[in-house]
Structures are given as structure tokens and as C-alpha cells.
C-alpha positions as CSV (number, residue, x, y, z in Angstrom):
1,M,-21.5,-48.6,-4.7
2,A,-22.6,-52.2,-5.2
3,Q,-25.5,-53.2,-3.0
4,I,-24.1,-55.1,0.0
5,A,-25.2,-58.8,0.3
6,I,-25.9,-58.5,4.0
7,F,-26.1,-62.2,5.0
8,D,-22.9,-63.0,3.0
9,H,-21.2,-60.1,4.7
10,M,-22.3,-61.2,8.1
11,Q,-21.1,-64.7,7.5
12,Q,-17.7,-63.5,6.1
13,H,-17.0,-61.1,9.0
14,Q,-18.8,-63.0,11.8
15,F,-21.5,-60.5,12.6
16,E,-24.2,-61.6,15.0
17,Q,-27.1,-59.1,14.5
18,V,-28.2,-56.2,12.3
19,V,-31.3,-54.3,13.4
20,H,-33.1,-51.6,11.5
21,F,-35.6,-49.5,13.4
22,F,-38.1,-46.7,12.8
23,D,-40.3,-44.6,15.1
24,R,-43.4,-43.1,13.5
25,S,-44.0,-40.3,16.0
26,T,-40.5,-38.8,15.9
27,G,-39.2,-39.9,12.5
28,L,-36.3,-41.7,14.2
29,K,-34.6,-44.1,11.8
30,G,-31.4,-46.0,12.5
31,I,-29.4,-49.2,12.4
32,T,-27.8,-51.1,15.3
33,V,-25.1,-53.6,14.5
34,I,-23.8,-56.2,17.0
35,H,-20.6,-57.7,15.7
36,N,-19.4,-60.1,18.4
37,T,-20.3,-60.7,22.0
38,T,-17.8,-63.4,22.9
39,L,-16.2,-61.3,25.6
40,G,-19.4,-59.6,26.8
41,P,-22.2,-57.3,25.8
42,A,-21.6,-55.2,22.7
43,L,-20.7,-51.6,23.6
44,G,-20.5,-48.8,21.0
45,G,-21.6,-45.3,20.7
46,T,-24.5,-43.8,18.7
47,R,-23.8,-41.3,16.0
48,I,-26.1,-39.1,14.0
49,W,-25.1,-38.4,10.4
50,N,-27.0,-37.2,7.4
51,Y,-26.0,-40.1,5.2
52,A,-26.6,-39.8,1.5
53,T,-28.1,-43.3,1.3
54,E,-29.3,-46.0,3.6
55,E,-26.6,-48.2,2.1
56,E,-23.9,-45.8,3.2
57,A,-25.3,-45.8,6.7
58,L,-25.3,-49.6,6.9
59,V,-21.7,-49.9,5.6
60,D,-20.5,-47.3,8.1
61,C,-22.3,-49.0,11.0
62,L,-20.9,-52.4,10.0
63,R,-17.4,-51.1,9.9
64,L,-17.7,-49.2,13.2
65,A,-19.2,-52.2,15.0
66,R,-16.5,-54.5,13.9
67,G,-13.9,-52.0,15.0
68,M,-15.4,-51.9,18.4
69,T,-15.0,-55.6,18.9
70,Y,-11.3,-55.3,18.2
71,K,-11.0,-52.2,20.3
72,S,-12.5,-53.8,23.4
73,A,-10.6,-57.0,23.0
74,A,-7.2,-55.2,22.5
75,A,-8.0,-53.0,25.5
76,G,-8.5,-56.1,27.7
77,L,-12.1,-55.3,28.4
78,N,-14.9,-57.8,28.9
79,L,-17.0,-56.3,26.1
80,G,-18.0,-57.1,22.6
81,G,-18.4,-54.7,19.7
82,G,-21.5,-52.9,18.5
83,K,-22.6,-49.5,17.1
84,T,-25.6,-47.5,16.2
85,V,-26.1,-44.9,13.4
86,L,-29.1,-42.6,13.3
87,I,-29.9,-41.2,9.9
88,G,-30.7,-37.5,9.7
89,D,-29.5,-33.9,10.3
90,A,-28.5,-33.6,13.9
91,A,-29.5,-30.0,14.0
92,Q,-33.0,-30.9,12.9
93,V,-33.9,-34.3,14.5
94,K,-32.8,-34.0,18.1
95,S,-35.4,-33.9,20.8
96,E,-36.3,-35.6,24.1
97,A,-38.9,-37.8,22.4
98,Y,-36.4,-38.7,19.7
99,F,-33.8,-40.1,22.1
100,R,-36.4,-41.7,24.4
101,A,-37.8,-43.5,21.4
102,F,-34.2,-44.7,20.6
103,G,-33.8,-45.8,24.2
104,R,-36.8,-48.1,23.9
105,F,-35.2,-49.8,20.9
106,V,-31.9,-50.2,22.9
107,Q,-34.0,-51.8,25.7
108,S,-35.5,-54.2,23.2
109,L,-32.1,-55.8,22.7
110,N,-32.2,-56.9,26.4
111,G,-28.7,-55.9,27.4
112,R,-26.8,-57.5,24.4
113,Y,-26.0,-53.9,23.3
114,I,-25.0,-50.9,25.4
115,T,-24.9,-47.5,23.9
116,A,-23.1,-44.2,24.6
117,E,-22.4,-40.8,22.9
118,D,-20.6,-40.5,19.6
119,V,-20.4,-38.1,16.7
120,N,-23.3,-35.5,16.9
121,T,-24.6,-36.9,20.2
122,S,-23.9,-35.8,23.8
123,T,-24.2,-36.8,27.4
124,K,-27.4,-34.7,27.5
125,D,-28.8,-36.8,24.7
126,M,-27.8,-40.0,26.5
127,S,-29.7,-38.8,29.6
128,Y,-32.9,-39.0,27.6
129,V,-32.0,-42.5,26.3
130,A,-31.4,-43.5,30.0
131,M,-35.1,-42.6,30.8
132,E,-36.0,-45.7,28.8
133,T,-33.1,-48.1,29.3
134,D,-30.4,-49.0,31.7
135,H,-28.1,-50.0,28.8
136,V,-26.4,-46.7,28.3
137,V,-23.1,-45.3,29.6
138,G,-21.2,-42.0,29.5
139,L,-23.8,-40.1,31.6
140,E,-23.3,-36.9,33.5
141,G,-22.5,-37.5,37.1
142,K,-20.9,-40.8,36.2
143,S,-18.0,-41.1,33.7
144,G,-19.2,-38.1,31.7
145,N,-17.6,-36.9,28.5
146,P,-15.1,-39.6,27.3
147,S,-13.1,-37.3,25.0
148,P,-10.5,-36.3,27.6
149,V,-9.7,-39.9,28.4
150,T,-9.6,-40.9,24.8
151,A,-7.2,-38.0,24.2
152,K,-5.0,-39.2,27.1
153,G,-4.9,-42.7,25.6
154,V,-3.9,-41.2,22.2
155,Y,-1.2,-39.1,24.0
156,H,0.3,-42.3,25.5
157,G,0.0,-44.0,22.1
158,I,2.0,-41.1,20.6
159,R,4.6,-41.7,23.2
160,A,4.8,-45.4,22.1
161,G,5.1,-44.4,18.5
162,L,7.9,-41.9,19.3
163,F,9.7,-44.6,21.3
164,K,9.5,-47.0,18.4
165,K,10.9,-44.4,16.0
166,Y,13.4,-42.5,18.1
167,G,14.1,-44.7,21.1
168,S,12.6,-42.0,23.4
169,A,9.0,-41.5,24.4
170,D,9.6,-37.8,25.2
171,V,7.1,-35.5,23.6
172,Q,9.0,-32.3,24.4
173,G,10.3,-30.5,21.3
174,R,8.6,-32.9,18.9
175,S,6.3,-31.5,16.1
176,F,2.7,-32.5,15.5
177,A,0.0,-32.1,12.9
178,V,-3.5,-32.7,14.3
179,Q,-6.5,-33.2,12.0
180,G,-9.6,-32.2,13.9
181,A,-9.8,-30.1,17.0
182,G,-13.4,-30.4,18.1
183,Q,-13.4,-32.9,20.9
184,T,-10.6,-35.5,21.2
185,G,-8.2,-33.5,19.0
186,Y,-8.8,-30.4,21.2
187,Y,-7.9,-32.3,24.4
188,L,-5.0,-33.9,22.7
189,I,-3.5,-30.6,21.8
190,N,-3.9,-29.4,25.4
191,Y,-1.9,-32.4,26.6
192,L,0.8,-31.9,24.0
193,V,1.1,-28.2,24.9
194,E,1.3,-29.1,28.6
195,A,4.0,-31.6,27.8
196,G,6.2,-29.1,26.1
197,A,5.7,-30.2,22.5
198,G,7.4,-28.1,19.8
199,D,5.5,-26.9,16.7
200,I,1.9,-28.0,16.6
201,F,-0.3,-27.5,13.5
202,F,-4.0,-28.2,13.4
203,T,-6.9,-28.2,10.9
204,E,-10.6,-28.0,11.6
205,I,-13.8,-27.3,9.6
206,N,-15.8,-25.8,12.4
207,P,-15.2,-22.0,12.8
208,K,-16.0,-22.1,16.5
209,H,-13.4,-24.7,17.2
210,I,-10.8,-22.8,15.1
211,S,-11.6,-19.6,17.1
212,R,-11.3,-21.5,20.4
213,M,-7.9,-22.9,19.6
214,R,-6.6,-19.5,18.4
215,L,-7.8,-17.9,21.7
216,E,-6.5,-20.6,24.1
217,H,-3.3,-21.6,22.3
218,P,-2.3,-18.9,19.8
219,Q,1.1,-20.7,19.2
220,V,-0.8,-23.6,17.7
221,R,-1.0,-22.9,14.0
222,Y,-4.0,-23.4,11.8
223,V,-3.5,-24.9,8.3
224,E,-6.1,-25.6,5.6
225,P,-7.6,-29.1,5.6
226,D,-5.8,-30.2,2.4
227,E,-2.4,-29.1,3.8
228,I,-2.4,-31.2,7.0
229,F,-1.1,-34.5,5.5
230,G,2.0,-33.0,3.8
231,L,3.5,-31.2,6.8
232,D,7.0,-32.2,7.7
233,V,6.4,-33.1,11.4
234,D,7.2,-36.0,13.7
235,V,3.6,-37.2,14.3
236,L,0.4,-36.9,12.2
237,A,-2.6,-37.3,14.5
238,P,-5.9,-37.9,12.5
239,C,-8.7,-37.0,14.9
240,A,-11.6,-36.4,12.6
241,L,-13.8,-38.9,10.6
242,G,-12.8,-42.2,9.1
243,G,-11.2,-42.9,5.7
244,A,-8.7,-40.1,6.0
245,L,-5.7,-42.3,5.1
246,N,-6.2,-43.4,1.5
247,D,-4.6,-43.6,-1.9
248,E,-4.7,-39.8,-2.2
249,T,-3.4,-38.7,1.2
250,I,-0.8,-41.4,2.1
251,P,1.7,-40.4,-0.6
252,Q,1.6,-36.9,0.8
253,I,2.6,-37.9,4.4
254,K,6.0,-36.9,5.6
255,A,5.5,-37.8,9.3
256,P,7.2,-41.0,10.3
257,V,4.6,-41.7,13.0
258,I,0.8,-41.7,12.6
259,A,-1.1,-41.8,15.9
260,G,-4.6,-40.3,16.2
261,S,-8.1,-40.9,17.6
262,A,-10.2,-41.2,14.4
263,N,-12.1,-44.5,14.0
264,N,-11.6,-46.5,10.7
265,V,-9.0,-44.0,9.6
266,L,-7.7,-46.4,6.9
267,L,-10.1,-46.3,4.0
268,D,-9.0,-49.8,3.0
269,E,-7.6,-51.5,6.1
270,E,-5.5,-54.1,4.4
271,A,-4.2,-52.2,1.4
272,H,-3.5,-48.9,3.2
273,S,-1.9,-50.5,6.3
274,L,0.5,-52.2,3.9
275,M,1.1,-49.0,2.0
276,L,2.1,-47.3,5.3
277,M,4.4,-50.2,6.2
278,N,6.1,-50.2,2.9
279,R,6.8,-46.5,3.3
280,G,8.4,-47.1,6.7
281,I,5.7,-45.2,8.5
282,I,4.9,-46.3,12.1
283,Y,1.1,-46.6,12.2
284,C,-0.5,-46.9,15.7
285,P,-3.7,-48.8,14.9
286,D,-6.8,-46.7,15.5
287,F,-8.8,-49.3,17.5
288,V,-5.9,-49.7,19.9
289,I,-4.8,-46.1,20.4
290,N,-8.3,-44.6,20.6
291,A,-9.6,-47.1,23.2
292,G,-9.5,-44.5,26.1
293,G,-13.1,-43.6,25.6
294,I,-14.4,-47.1,25.8
295,I,-12.1,-47.8,28.7
296,N,-13.6,-44.8,30.5
297,V,-17.2,-46.0,30.1
298,Y,-16.3,-49.6,30.9
299,H,-15.2,-48.3,34.3
300,E,-18.7,-46.9,34.7
301,L,-20.1,-50.4,34.4
302,I,-17.7,-51.8,37.1
303,G,-17.8,-48.8,39.4
304,Y,-16.4,-45.5,38.1
305,N,-13.2,-44.0,39.4
306,K,-11.5,-41.4,37.2
307,D,-7.9,-42.1,38.4
308,R,-8.3,-45.8,37.7
309,A,-9.8,-45.1,34.2
310,M,-6.9,-42.7,33.4
311,A,-4.4,-45.3,34.6
312,D,-6.0,-48.0,32.4
313,A,-5.9,-45.6,29.4
314,A,-2.2,-45.1,30.0
315,R,-1.6,-48.9,29.4
316,I,-2.3,-48.2,25.7
317,Y,1.5,-47.3,25.6
318,D,2.5,-50.9,26.6
319,R,-0.1,-52.6,24.4
320,L,1.2,-50.7,21.4
321,L,4.8,-51.7,22.1
322,D,3.6,-55.3,22.2
323,I,1.8,-54.9,18.9
324,F,4.9,-53.3,17.3
325,A,6.9,-56.3,18.5
326,I,4.4,-58.7,16.9
327,A,4.5,-56.8,13.6
328,E,8.3,-56.9,13.5
329,K,8.5,-60.5,14.5
330,E,5.9,-61.7,11.9
331,G,6.8,-59.2,9.2
332,I,3.3,-57.9,9.0
333,S,1.7,-54.5,9.3
334,T,0.9,-53.0,12.7
335,Y,-2.8,-53.1,11.8
336,A,-2.6,-56.9,11.1
337,A,-0.6,-57.3,14.3
338,A,-3.3,-55.5,16.3
339,R,-5.9,-57.8,14.8
340,V,-3.8,-60.8,15.9
341,F,-3.4,-59.3,19.4
342,A,-7.2,-58.8,19.7
343,E,-8.2,-62.1,18.0
344,Q,-6.0,-64.2,20.3
345,R,-7.9,-62.9,23.3
346,I,-11.3,-63.4,21.7
347,Q,-10.4,-67.0,20.7
348,S,-9.1,-67.8,24.2
349,I,-12.4,-66.8,25.7
350,R,-14.4,-68.4,22.9
351,N,-13.0,-71.7,24.1
352,L,-14.9,-71.1,27.4
353,R,-18.1,-69.5,26.0
354,D,-19.4,-68.3,22.6
355,N,-21.7,-65.3,23.0
356,Y,-23.2,-63.0,25.5
357,I,-26.9,-63.6,26.4
358,P,-28.1,-62.0,29.7
359,R,-30.2,-64.2,32.0
């Protein structure tokens, strides 16, 4: 990987701030990226990952933060986009002191960035962060675990994809392949089973999650990770880590609809969205369909009510239909149409004010 020219990259993609931080006492080391705060403070979760290099961590954080900007804008939220990655083995680094040290760094950003749980972090971890800063959401006793709401949004996004393909949003009898069944994928499968879906296949690398699925839903069939993309199903739902749709996997796909919760699921956003479009596959853009989690924690900021959060997540169905219409009218990919959809909202607010700085 060529070394990233960070200031050139920030200028090209309109990033506002990249912060590296380190705590001597706990060994905490991480990166917070604030992409855009036109609509409001940057909100994005904190993930822990044992990155091979610091460069890899930075690139991941940059992509994730930018995706959060579009996610919030497309969801109609008054939030900007940001993200934090903490570098290390989650099984080794976690402690109260570790997360409290991180909370102090969040506090130093003075409200321009709000954090939450993400990959390898939990509501318990965020409770330690909250001991040092008010700029954290997704806490127990408030909005809690966002995964069920994210999954509900994906479920409604799947309905939109089915409607676009078949003229009916009915899930009953349709077949599904779900990649990842740890959090969001697990709840998504629950919703699909409840709705009377037909054949459901899943893959997962965590033995505990495989065992849980076999125990709770024995009719849901496990397949090996390298088999999931080639299954002849109605919907492929990538619900694991990013980059799953790429030059190797896209040619294998038989599903006419792709609709899942994974962030940055396209390895190359431009090239691979066009590849899907040219194959006639309906792609539900990740940052639109997986916005249920951020919708959920946003409601925590304005006064949490679970029914209102769920109802807001259900509106993902209508947003996707609008995006499909833009794509068809303009002759562009659904990913590009989703960018247009989000950027139009950002630009309209930018005409009023430029960035978020709390008083």
C-alpha cells in the first residue's frame, strides 16, 4: 500500500480533522476522524481492531468517517460524520482505565465528535467512556444496543429491494443468504423468520454464533464463508466487515438484490457499484440501508422513545425507493444516486452554515 498523503486526501474528500492519540498508562492508541459537520456534530462509533499497520487503521477510519457523513445526511439526521478506531487486540486491551482514557480524548474535542459502540466495543465499554465525557450515546438505560434497530432498517431496505425487483415488498417465501450472524445479521435473520421467509442460509466465523443460530433456528442452514456469494437466492445480505463485494466475489453473485448492514461493503465504491449495475443487480447502498443504528442513537440525543426510533428506521424503505428512482432517471448506479441524495441535503444546509462548533 502506498503511503497516504493525508493533507491531499483531506482536501480531495473534504475532511475536517484527523486526530491521533496515545495514553501512556493504558497503552491506548487510536485515531479519530471528523469528516464533515455541516449538518451537526460528527457521530460515529468506536471500533477496536488489531490492524496490521497504522496506515491500515488510518485508511479504515477515513473511509468509515466519510461513510457516516452520507449515512446521517441520507437518513435526514442533523449529524455529521466521524469515526474512531482503536488499535489492538480487543481481548487484551479492554479495561475501565482504557475506556476512561479514551473518554478524555473524546471530551477534548469539545462536542464536535460523539462516539458510540461499534465492532469489538459494547454498551458496557461506553459506560466507562461516559465517566469522562457526555459526548457518547448508545448507553444502557437509554437507547442501548443499536443492532436490533439497524437490523429492522435493513429488513425494510430488503423490502424496498424486493419491491424494485419483483413489484412486491413481501418477504414471505423469498430466499436469503446472510453473511455474518453475530449482531445485526442475527437480528435480521430473526425478523426474516418471523416474516415467513423461505430458505435462509447464513455463514459466520464465530463458533458461538453458529451454535446459537443452530439452536434457535435449526431451519436456517449454515454454509462455509466462501460459498455464501454464489448461492441462488433472492437476496444477499452482507452483514460482516467491509470490502466483501469486490472483483473476486461479485462475479459469483446470483442474487438479484443485495441488501445488508455491513459498512463500506464495496471494496471500490465507484468501480464495484458500476459492476453491480452492469450485471443488473439491485444494490441497496450500505450507508442508507444500515442507518437504523445511528437513527436509534440520534433519538437518544433528542429524547429517546423506542417506538419513534423504530418508525424512523422504517422510513429507510421510502428513502431507498427515492434513490432507486434517481438512479433510473439519471442512468447512474444506486451508490452514486445515494451520494446525490445525501449531498443535496448537505449542500442545502451548507448554504445556511458551514460547520458545527459548539458554543
